[in-house]
Predicted model as a PDB file, atoms N, CA, C, CB and O in Angstrom, pLDDT in the B-factor column:
MODEL        1                                                                  
ATOM      1  N   UNK A   1      99.588  13.201-112.391  1.00 78.00           N  
ATOM      2  CA  UNK A   1     100.896  13.449-111.782  1.00 78.00           C  
ATOM      3  C   UNK A   1     101.606  14.601-112.475  1.00 78.00           C  
ATOM      4  CB  UNK A   1     101.763  12.187-111.837  1.00 78.00           C  
ATOM      5  O   UNK A   1     102.198  15.462-111.824  1.00 78.00           O  
ATOM      6  N   UNK A   2     101.541  14.608-113.815  1.00 84.00           N  
ATOM      7  CA  UNK A   2     102.199  15.673-114.582  1.00 84.00           C  
ATOM      8  C   UNK A   2     101.549  17.031-114.289  1.00 84.00           C  
ATOM      9  CB  UNK A   2     102.135  15.366-116.102  1.00 84.00           C  
ATOM     10  O   UNK A   2     102.238  18.046-114.185  1.00 84.00           O  
ATOM     11  N   UNK A   3     100.221  17.040-114.157  1.00 87.00           N  
ATOM     12  CA  UNK A   3      99.511  18.285-113.843  1.00 87.00           C  
ATOM     13  C   UNK A   3      99.950  18.823-112.482  1.00 87.00           C  
ATOM     14  CB  UNK A   3      97.981  18.057-113.859  1.00 87.00           C  
ATOM     15  O   UNK A   3     100.134  20.026-112.302  1.00 87.00           O  
ATOM     16  N   UNK A   4     100.113  17.908-111.535  1.00 87.00           N  
ATOM     17  CA  UNK A   4     100.538  18.288-110.192  1.00 87.00           C  
ATOM     18  C   UNK A   4     101.912  18.970-110.247  1.00 87.00           C  
ATOM     19  CB  UNK A   4     100.582  17.047-109.265  1.00 87.00           C  
ATOM     20  O   UNK A   4     102.127  19.983-109.581  1.00 87.00           O  
ATOM     21  N   UNK A   5     102.833  18.421-111.033  1.00 87.00           N  
ATOM     22  CA  UNK A   5     104.180  18.987-111.181  1.00 87.00           C  
ATOM     23  C   UNK A   5     104.092  20.364-111.830  1.00 87.00           C  
ATOM     24  CB  UNK A   5     105.087  18.047-112.024  1.00 87.00           C  
ATOM     25  O   UNK A   5     104.780  21.295-111.411  1.00 87.00           O  
ATOM     26  N   UNK A   6     103.251  20.495-112.847  1.00 90.00           N  
ATOM     27  CA  UNK A   6     103.077  21.781-113.527  1.00 90.00           C  
ATOM     28  C   UNK A   6     102.553  22.841-112.563  1.00 90.00           C  
ATOM     29  CB  UNK A   6     102.119  21.632-114.721  1.00 90.00           C  
ATOM     30  O   UNK A   6     103.047  23.969-112.544  1.00 90.00           O  
ATOM     31  N   UNK A   7     101.556  22.479-111.767  1.00 88.00           N  
ATOM     32  CA  UNK A   7     100.963  23.416-110.806  1.00 88.00           C  
ATOM     33  C   UNK A   7     102.008  23.829-109.768  1.00 88.00           C  
ATOM     34  CB  UNK A   7      99.727  22.781-110.107  1.00 88.00           C  
ATOM     35  O   UNK A   7     102.125  25.004-109.420  1.00 88.00           O  
ATOM     36  N   UNK A   8     102.764  22.844-109.282  1.00 89.00           N  
ATOM     37  CA  UNK A   8     103.796  23.122-108.278  1.00 89.00           C  
ATOM     38  C   UNK A   8     104.856  24.056-108.856  1.00 89.00           C  
ATOM     39  CB  UNK A   8     104.449  21.807-107.783  1.00 89.00           C  
ATOM     40  O   UNK A   8     105.284  25.009-108.205  1.00 89.00           O  
ATOM     41  N   UNK A   9     105.273  23.767-110.091  1.00 90.00           N  
ATOM     42  CA  UNK A   9     106.303  24.585-110.737  1.00 90.00           C  
ATOM     43  C   UNK A   9     105.805  26.013-110.941  1.00 90.00           C  
ATOM     44  CB  UNK A   9     106.717  23.969-112.087  1.00 90.00           C  
ATOM     45  O   UNK A   9     106.541  26.974-110.717  1.00 90.00           O  
ATOM     46  N   UNK A  10     104.546  26.142-111.370  1.00 89.00           N  
ATOM     47  CA  UNK A  10     103.959  27.460-111.584  1.00 89.00           C  
ATOM     48  C   UNK A  10     103.886  28.225-110.268  1.00 89.00           C  
ATOM     49  CB  UNK A  10     102.559  27.336-112.212  1.00 89.00           C  
ATOM     50  O   UNK A  10     104.190  29.417-110.219  1.00 89.00           O  
ATOM     51  N   UNK A  11     103.475  27.523-109.181  1.00 87.00           N  
ATOM     52  CA  UNK A  11     103.354  28.154-107.872  1.00 87.00           C  
ATOM     53  C   UNK A  11     104.713  28.622-107.383  1.00 87.00           C  
ATOM     54  CB  UNK A  11     102.727  27.187-106.861  1.00 87.00           C  
ATOM     55  O   UNK A  11     104.835  29.726-106.852  1.00 87.00           O  
ATOM     56  N   UNK A  12     105.752  27.782-107.558  1.00 85.00           N  
ATOM     57  CA  UNK A  12     107.110  28.127-107.117  1.00 85.00           C  
ATOM     58  C   UNK A  12     107.620  29.335-107.892  1.00 85.00           C  
ATOM     59  CB  UNK A  12     108.073  26.924-107.301  1.00 85.00           C  
ATOM     60  O   UNK A  12     108.184  30.258-107.304  1.00 85.00           O  
ATOM     61  N   UNK A  13     107.425  29.336-109.215  1.00 88.00           N  
ATOM     62  CA  UNK A  13     107.912  30.453-110.024  1.00 88.00           C  
ATOM     63  C   UNK A  13     107.188  31.743-109.646  1.00 88.00           C  
ATOM     64  CB  UNK A  13     107.726  30.156-111.525  1.00 88.00           C  
ATOM     65  O   UNK A  13     107.804  32.807-109.588  1.00 88.00           O  
ATOM     66  N   UNK A  14     105.881  31.653-109.388  1.00 86.00           N  
ATOM     67  CA  UNK A  14     105.098  32.815-108.980  1.00 86.00           C  
ATOM     68  C   UNK A  14     105.575  33.318-107.629  1.00 86.00           C  
ATOM     69  CB  UNK A  14     103.600  32.472-108.926  1.00 86.00           C  
ATOM     70  O   UNK A  14     105.714  34.523-107.416  1.00 86.00           O  
ATOM     71  N   UNK A  15     105.828  32.374-106.709  1.00 85.00           N  
ATOM     72  CA  UNK A  15     106.280  32.724-105.365  1.00 85.00           C  
ATOM     73  C   UNK A  15     107.627  33.443-105.431  1.00 85.00           C  
ATOM     74  CB  UNK A  15     106.385  31.462-104.480  1.00 85.00           C  
ATOM     75  O   UNK A  15     107.820  34.469-104.780  1.00 85.00           O  
ATOM     76  N   UNK A  16     108.559  32.898-106.224  1.00 85.00           N  
ATOM     77  CA  UNK A  16     109.884  33.514-106.337  1.00 85.00           C  
ATOM     78  C   UNK A  16     109.804  34.879-107.009  1.00 85.00           C  
ATOM     79  CB  UNK A  16     110.830  32.601-107.121  1.00 85.00           C  
ATOM     80  O   UNK A  16     110.523  35.805-106.633  1.00 85.00           O  
ATOM     81  N   UNK A  17     108.923  35.002-108.009  1.00 86.00           N  
ATOM     82  CA  UNK A  17     108.752  36.293-108.688  1.00 86.00           C  
ATOM     83  C   UNK A  17     108.262  37.339-107.688  1.00 86.00           C  
ATOM     84  CB  UNK A  17     107.751  36.167-109.879  1.00 86.00           C  
ATOM     85  O   UNK A  17     108.766  38.462-107.658  1.00 86.00           O  
ATOM     86  N   UNK A  18     107.278  36.964-106.870  1.00 87.00           N  
ATOM     87  CA  UNK A  18     106.750  37.882-105.853  1.00 87.00           C  
ATOM     88  C   UNK A  18     107.836  38.258-104.853  1.00 87.00           C  
ATOM     89  CB  UNK A  18     105.551  37.249-105.120  1.00 87.00           C  
ATOM     90  O   UNK A  18     107.953  39.417-104.452  1.00 87.00           O  
ATOM     91  N   UNK A  19     108.639  37.250-104.448  1.00 88.00           N  
ATOM     92  CA  UNK A  19     109.689  37.486-103.466  1.00 88.00           C  
ATOM     93  C   UNK A  19     110.722  38.468-104.023  1.00 88.00           C  
ATOM     94  CB  UNK A  19     110.365  36.157-103.065  1.00 88.00           C  
ATOM     95  O   UNK A  19     111.115  39.419-103.348  1.00 88.00           O  
ATOM     96  N   UNK A  20     111.157  38.225-105.262  1.00 86.00           N  
ATOM     97  CA  UNK A  20     112.148  39.088-105.900  1.00 86.00           C  
ATOM     98  C   UNK A  20     111.579  40.491-106.072  1.00 86.00           C  
ATOM     99  CB  UNK A  20     112.583  38.509-107.265  1.00 86.00           C  
ATOM    100  O   UNK A  20     112.264  41.480-105.808  1.00 86.00           O  
ATOM    101  N   UNK A  21     110.324  40.579-106.516  1.00 87.00           N  
ATOM    102  CA  UNK A  21     109.691  41.877-106.732  1.00 87.00           C  
ATOM    103  C   UNK A  21     109.591  42.653-105.428  1.00 87.00           C  
ATOM    104  CB  UNK A  21     108.301  41.703-107.348  1.00 87.00           C  
ATOM    105  O   UNK A  21     109.852  43.855-105.386  1.00 87.00           O  
ATOM    106  N   UNK A  22     109.208  41.948-104.356  1.00 88.00           N  
ATOM    107  CA  UNK A  22     109.080  42.601-103.057  1.00 88.00           C  
ATOM    108  C   UNK A  22     110.448  43.085-102.587  1.00 88.00           C  
ATOM    109  CB  UNK A  22     108.454  41.639-102.017  1.00 88.00           C  
ATOM    110  O   UNK A  22     110.566  44.175-102.028  1.00 88.00           O  
ATOM    111  N   UNK A  23     111.483  42.273-102.814  1.00 87.00           N  
ATOM    112  CA  UNK A  23     112.848  42.632-102.430  1.00 87.00           C  
ATOM    113  C   UNK A  23     113.280  43.896-103.169  1.00 87.00           C  
ATOM    114  CB  UNK A  23     113.829  41.467-102.726  1.00 87.00           C  
ATOM    115  O   UNK A  23     113.842  44.812-102.569  1.00 87.00           O  
ATOM    116  N   UNK A  24     113.014  43.941-104.481  1.00 90.00           N  
ATOM    117  CA  UNK A  24     113.403  45.104-105.279  1.00 90.00           C  
ATOM    118  C   UNK A  24     112.618  46.345-104.870  1.00 90.00           C  
ATOM    119  CB  UNK A  24     113.194  44.822-106.766  1.00 90.00           C  
ATOM    120  O   UNK A  24     113.171  47.444-104.825  1.00 90.00           O  
ATOM    121  N   UNK A  25     111.335  46.173-104.572  1.00 90.00           N  
ATOM    122  CA  UNK A  25     110.524  47.325-104.170  1.00 90.00           C  
ATOM    123  C   UNK A  25     111.004  47.860-102.827  1.00 90.00           C  
ATOM    124  CB  UNK A  25     109.026  46.943-104.093  1.00 90.00           C  
ATOM    125  O   UNK A  25     110.974  49.068-102.591  1.00 90.00           O  
ATOM    126  N   UNK A  26     111.456  46.948-101.929  1.00 91.00           N  
ATOM    127  CA  UNK A  26     112.011  47.381-100.650  1.00 91.00           C  
ATOM    128  C   UNK A  26     113.288  48.184-100.865  1.00 91.00           C  
ATOM    129  CB  UNK A  26     112.289  46.172 -99.745  1.00 91.00           C  
ATOM    130  O   UNK A  26     113.478  49.231-100.247  1.00 91.00           O  
ATOM    131  N   UNK A  27     114.167  47.691-101.746  1.00 91.00           N  
ATOM    132  CA  UNK A  27     115.417  48.395-102.050  1.00 91.00           C  
ATOM    133  C   UNK A  27     115.107  49.757-102.660  1.00 91.00           C  
ATOM    134  CB  UNK A  27     116.304  47.558-103.012  1.00 91.00           C  
ATOM    135  O   UNK A  27     115.707  50.765-102.287  1.00 91.00           O  
ATOM    136  N   UNK A  28     114.159  49.778-103.607  1.00 92.00           N  
ATOM    137  CA  UNK A  28     113.792  51.022-104.284  1.00 92.00           C  
ATOM    138  C   UNK A  28     113.227  52.033-103.286  1.00 92.00           C  
ATOM    139  CB  UNK A  28     112.766  50.746-105.401  1.00 92.00           C  
ATOM    140  O   UNK A  28     113.566  53.216-103.326  1.00 92.00           O  
ATOM    141  N   UNK A  29     112.357  51.547-102.386  1.00 93.00           N  
ATOM    142  CA  UNK A  29     111.774  52.427-101.361  1.00 93.00           C  
ATOM    143  C   UNK A  29     112.866  52.969-100.446  1.00 93.00           C  
ATOM    144  CB  UNK A  29     110.706  51.669-100.531  1.00 93.00           C  
ATOM    145  O   UNK A  29     112.849  54.144-100.078  1.00 93.00           O  
ATOM    146  N   UNK A  30     113.818  52.107-100.078  1.00 92.00           N  
ATOM    147  CA  UNK A  30     114.931  52.528 -99.228  1.00 92.00           C  
ATOM    148  C   UNK A  30     115.767  53.612 -99.875  1.00 92.00           C  
ATOM    149  CB  UNK A  30     115.808  51.348 -98.893  1.00 92.00           C  
ATOM    150  O   UNK A  30     116.138  54.594 -99.233  1.00 92.00           O  
ATOM    151  N   UNK A  31     116.066  53.423-101.179  1.00 93.00           N  
ATOM    152  CA  UNK A  31     116.842  54.420-101.919  1.00 93.00           C  
ATOM    153  C   UNK A  31     116.076  55.734-101.979  1.00 93.00           C  
ATOM    154  CB  UNK A  31     117.166  53.918-103.346  1.00 93.00           C  
ATOM    155  O   UNK A  31     116.652  56.805-101.789  1.00 93.00           O  
ATOM    156  N   UNK A  32     114.764  55.647-102.245  1.00 92.00           N  
ATOM    157  CA  UNK A  32     113.926  56.841-102.343  1.00 92.00           C  
ATOM    158  C   UNK A  32     113.909  57.602-101.017  1.00 92.00           C  
ATOM    159  CB  UNK A  32     112.493  56.459-102.756  1.00 92.00           C  
ATOM    160  O   UNK A  32     114.076  58.821-100.993  1.00 92.00           O  
ATOM    161  N   UNK A  33     113.708  56.873 -99.914  1.00 92.00           N  
ATOM    162  CA  UNK A  33     113.676  57.491 -98.583  1.00 92.00           C  
ATOM    163  C   UNK A  33     115.023  58.132 -98.276  1.00 92.00           C  
ATOM    164  CB  UNK A  33     113.316  56.445 -97.496  1.00 92.00           C  
ATOM    165  O   UNK A  33     115.084  59.231 -97.724  1.00 92.00           O  
ATOM    166  N   UNK A  34     116.115  57.432 -98.640  1.00 92.00           N  
ATOM    167  CA  UNK A  34     117.456  57.966 -98.397  1.00 92.00           C  
ATOM    168  C   UNK A  34     117.666  59.253 -99.178  1.00 92.00           C  
ATOM    169  CB  UNK A  34     118.530  56.934 -98.777  1.00 92.00           C  
ATOM    170  O   UNK A  34     118.187  60.232 -98.644  1.00 92.00           O  
ATOM    171  N   UNK A  35     117.259  59.250-100.446  1.00 90.00           N  
ATOM    172  CA  UNK A  35     117.425  60.445-101.282  1.00 90.00           C  
ATOM    173  C   UNK A  35     116.625  61.617-100.725  1.00 90.00           C  
ATOM    174  CB  UNK A  35     116.993  60.155-102.728  1.00 90.00           C  
ATOM    175  O   UNK A  35     117.126  62.739-100.646  1.00 90.00           O  
ATOM    176  N   UNK A  36     115.378  61.349-100.339  1.00 89.00           N  
ATOM    177  CA  UNK A  36     114.533  62.411 -99.783  1.00 89.00           C  
ATOM    178  C   UNK A  36     115.124  62.917 -98.473  1.00 89.00           C  
ATOM    179  CB  UNK A  36     113.087  61.904 -99.561  1.00 89.00           C  
ATOM    180  O   UNK A  36     115.156  64.122 -98.222  1.00 89.00           O  
ATOM    181  N   UNK A  37     115.592  61.988 -97.638  1.00 88.00           N  
ATOM    182  CA  UNK A  37     116.183  62.356 -96.359  1.00 88.00           C  
ATOM    183  C   UNK A  37     117.430  63.205 -96.546  1.00 88.00           C  
ATOM    184  CB  UNK A  37     116.517  61.113 -95.557  1.00 88.00           C  
ATOM    185  O   UNK A  37     117.605  64.218 -95.869  1.00 88.00           O  
ATOM    186  N   UNK A  38     118.297  62.789 -97.466  1.00 86.00           N  
ATOM    187  CA  UNK A  38     119.523  63.543 -97.744  1.00 86.00           C  
ATOM    188  C   UNK A  38     119.172  64.921 -98.278  1.00 86.00           C  
ATOM    189  CB  UNK A  38     120.420  62.787 -98.752  1.00 86.00           C  
ATOM    190  O   UNK A  38     119.770  65.920 -97.881  1.00 86.00           O  
ATOM    191  N   UNK A  39     118.196  64.970 -99.185  1.00 83.00           N  
ATOM    192  CA  UNK A  39     117.781  66.237 -99.783  1.00 83.00           C  
ATOM    193  C   UNK A  39     117.239  67.184 -98.714  1.00 83.00           C  
ATOM    194  CB  UNK A  39     116.718  65.997-100.871  1.00 83.00           C  
ATOM    195  O   UNK A  39     117.588  68.364 -98.681  1.00 83.00           O  
ATOM    196  N   UNK A  40     116.384  66.653 -97.842  1.00 83.00           N  
ATOM    197  CA  UNK A  40     115.757  67.486 -96.801  1.00 83.00           C  
ATOM    198  C   UNK A  40     116.757  67.887 -95.719  1.00 83.00           C  
ATOM    199  CB  UNK A  40     114.578  66.740 -96.163  1.00 83.00           C  
ATOM    200  O   UNK A  40     116.581  68.909 -95.056  1.00 83.00           O  
ATOM    201  N   UNK A  41     117.813  67.078 -95.540  1.00 85.00           N  
ATOM    202  CA  UNK A  41     118.798  67.394 -94.501  1.00 85.00           C  
ATOM    203  C   UNK A  41     119.885  68.315 -95.043  1.00 85.00           C  
ATOM    204  CB  UNK A  41     119.428  66.107 -93.946  1.00 85.00           C  
ATOM    205  O   UNK A  41     120.231  69.314 -94.412  1.00 85.00           O  
ATOM    206  N   UNK A  42     120.418  67.979 -96.206  1.00 86.00           N  
ATOM    207  CA  UNK A  42     121.560  68.725 -96.738  1.00 86.00           C  
ATOM    208  C   UNK A  42     121.154  70.050 -97.369  1.00 86.00           C  
ATOM    209  CB  UNK A  42     122.291  67.888 -97.757  1.00 86.00           C  
ATOM    210  O   UNK A  42     121.892  71.031 -97.283  1.00 86.00           O  
ATOM    211  N   UNK A  43     119.983  70.085 -98.005  1.00 82.00           N  
ATOM    212  CA  UNK A  43     119.573  71.304 -98.711  1.00 82.00           C  
ATOM    213  C   UNK A  43     119.450  72.501 -97.770  1.00 82.00           C  
ATOM    214  CB  UNK A  43     118.247  71.075 -99.423  1.00 82.00           C  
ATOM    215  O   UNK A  43     119.988  73.561 -98.087  1.00 82.00           O  
ATOM    216  N   UNK A  44     118.760  72.383 -96.612  1.00 83.00           N  
ATOM    217  CA  UNK A  44     118.693  73.530 -95.677  1.00 83.00           C  
ATOM    218  C   UNK A  44     120.065  73.918 -95.138  1.00 83.00           C  
ATOM    219  CB  UNK A  44     117.763  73.203 -94.506  1.00 83.00           C  
ATOM    220  O   UNK A  44     120.364  75.102 -94.982  1.00 83.00           O  
ATOM    221  N   UNK A  45     120.909  72.906 -94.849  1.00 84.00           N  
ATOM    222  CA  UNK A  45     122.254  73.193 -94.329  1.00 84.00           C  
ATOM    223  C   UNK A  45     123.052  73.966 -95.381  1.00 84.00           C  
ATOM    224  CB  UNK A  45     122.997  71.871 -93.938  1.00 84.00           C  
ATOM    225  O   UNK A  45     123.685  74.976 -95.074  1.00 84.00           O  
ATOM    226  N   UNK A  46     123.014  73.486 -96.610  1.00 82.00           N  
ATOM    227  CA  UNK A  46     123.727  74.165 -97.692  1.00 82.00           C  
ATOM    228  C   UNK A  46     123.160  75.567 -97.897  1.00 82.00           C  
ATOM    229  CB  UNK A  46     123.636  73.349 -99.004  1.00 82.00           C  
ATOM    230  O   UNK A  46     123.904  76.513 -98.154  1.00 82.00           O  
ATOM    231  N   UNK A  47     121.843  75.695 -97.782  1.00 81.00           N  
ATOM    232  CA  UNK A  47     121.185  76.991 -97.962  1.00 81.00           C  
ATOM    233  C   UNK A  47     121.614  77.972 -96.862  1.00 81.00           C  
ATOM    234  CB  UNK A  47     119.646  76.820 -97.959  1.00 81.00           C  
ATOM    235  O   UNK A  47     121.926  79.131 -97.136  1.00 81.00           O  
ATOM    236  N   UNK A  48     121.623  77.485 -95.609  1.00 83.00           N  
ATOM    237  CA  UNK A  48     122.013  78.348 -94.481  1.00 83.00           C  
ATOM    238  C   UNK A  48     123.485  78.733 -94.563  1.00 83.00           C  
ATOM    239  CB  UNK A  48     121.734  77.644 -93.143  1.00 83.00           C  
ATOM    240  O   UNK A  48     123.866  79.844 -94.195  1.00 83.00           O  
ATOM    241  N   UNK A  49     124.319  77.797 -95.055  1.00 81.00           N  
ATOM    242  CA  UNK A  49     125.741  78.095 -95.193  1.00 81.00           C  
ATOM    243  C   UNK A  49     125.988  79.067 -96.341  1.00 81.00           C  
ATOM    244  CB  UNK A  49     126.536  76.809 -95.413  1.00 81.00           C  
ATOM    245  O   UNK A  49     126.871  79.920 -96.256  1.00 81.00           O  
ATOM    246  N   UNK A  50     125.203  78.937 -97.422  1.00 78.00           N  
ATOM    247  CA  UNK A  50     125.432  79.744 -98.612  1.00 78.00           C  
ATOM    248  C   UNK A  50     124.826  81.157 -98.483  1.00 78.00           C  
ATOM    249  CB  UNK A  50     124.850  79.035 -99.832  1.00 78.00           C  
ATOM    250  O   UNK A  50     125.299  82.100 -99.117  1.00 78.00           O  
ATOM    251  N   UNK A  51     123.780  81.286 -97.660  1.00 78.00           N  
ATOM    252  CA  UNK A  51     123.081  82.578 -97.553  1.00 78.00           C  
ATOM    253  C   UNK A  51     124.004  83.698 -97.071  1.00 78.00           C  
ATOM    254  CB  UNK A  51     121.892  82.452 -96.603  1.00 78.00           C  
ATOM    255  O   UNK A  51     124.000  84.763 -97.688  1.00 78.00           O  
ATOM    256  N   UNK A  52     124.799  83.525 -96.002  1.00 73.00           N  
ATOM    257  CA  UNK A  52     125.711  84.603 -95.594  1.00 73.00           C  
ATOM    258  C   UNK A  52     126.758  84.909 -96.645  1.00 73.00           C  
ATOM    259  CB  UNK A  52     126.397  84.242 -94.298  1.00 73.00           C  
ATOM    260  O   UNK A  52     127.191  86.054 -96.775  1.00 73.00           O  
ATOM    261  N   UNK A  53     127.168  83.905 -97.395  1.00 69.00           N  
ATOM    262  CA  UNK A  53     128.157  84.100 -98.436  1.00 69.00           C  
ATOM    263  C   UNK A  53     127.542  84.886 -99.611  1.00 69.00           C  
ATOM    264  CB  UNK A  53     128.709  82.734 -98.915  1.00 69.00           C  
ATOM    265  O   UNK A  53     128.187  85.747-100.209  1.00 69.00           O  
ATOM    266  N   UNK A  54     126.296  84.568 -99.917  1.00 66.00           N  
ATOM    267  CA  UNK A  54     125.634  85.225-101.058  1.00 66.00           C  
ATOM    268  C   UNK A  54     125.247  86.655-100.700  1.00 66.00           C  
ATOM    269  CB  UNK A  54     124.379  84.430-101.496  1.00 66.00           C  
ATOM    270  O   UNK A  54     125.330  87.556-101.535  1.00 66.00           O  
ATOM    271  N   UNK A  55     124.821  86.860 -99.444  1.00 67.00           N  
ATOM    272  CA  UNK A  55     124.391  88.211 -99.026  1.00 67.00           C  
ATOM    273  C   UNK A  55     125.265  88.670 -97.858  1.00 67.00           C  
ATOM    274  CB  UNK A  55     122.866  88.225 -98.618  1.00 67.00           C  
ATOM    275  O   UNK A  55     124.873  88.503 -96.703  1.00 67.00           O  
ATOM    276  N   UNK A  56     126.433  89.241 -98.127  1.00 63.00           N  
ATOM    277  CA  UNK A  56     127.300  89.701 -97.033  1.00 63.00           C  
ATOM    278  C   UNK A  56     126.672  90.875 -96.300  1.00 63.00           C  
ATOM    279  CB  UNK A  56     128.685  90.099 -97.570  1.00 63.00           C  
ATOM    280  O   UNK A  56     126.181  91.814 -96.928  1.00 63.00           O  
ATOM    281  N   UNK A  57     126.686  90.826 -94.996  1.00 56.00           N  
ATOM    282  CA  UNK A  57     126.093  91.894 -94.175  1.00 56.00           C  
ATOM    283  C   UNK A  57     127.151  92.937 -93.853  1.00 56.00           C  
ATOM    284  CB  UNK A  57     125.483  91.319 -92.865  1.00 56.00           C  
ATOM    285  O   UNK A  57     126.860  93.921 -93.172  1.00 56.00           O  
TER     286      UNK A  57                                                      
ENDMDL                                                                          
END                                                                             
């Protein structure tokens, strides 16, 4: 009976660890995608806006 409780407890702790880890990896991936998206979107816009200012025609 005690072994059964130990196995169950170990399984639950492992399951929760995996769940938390997956949740954090999802958040981390989301932040990474957002940063890359912002960088790829804002950088060209800033570059196009700054180019006429830097090189007046």
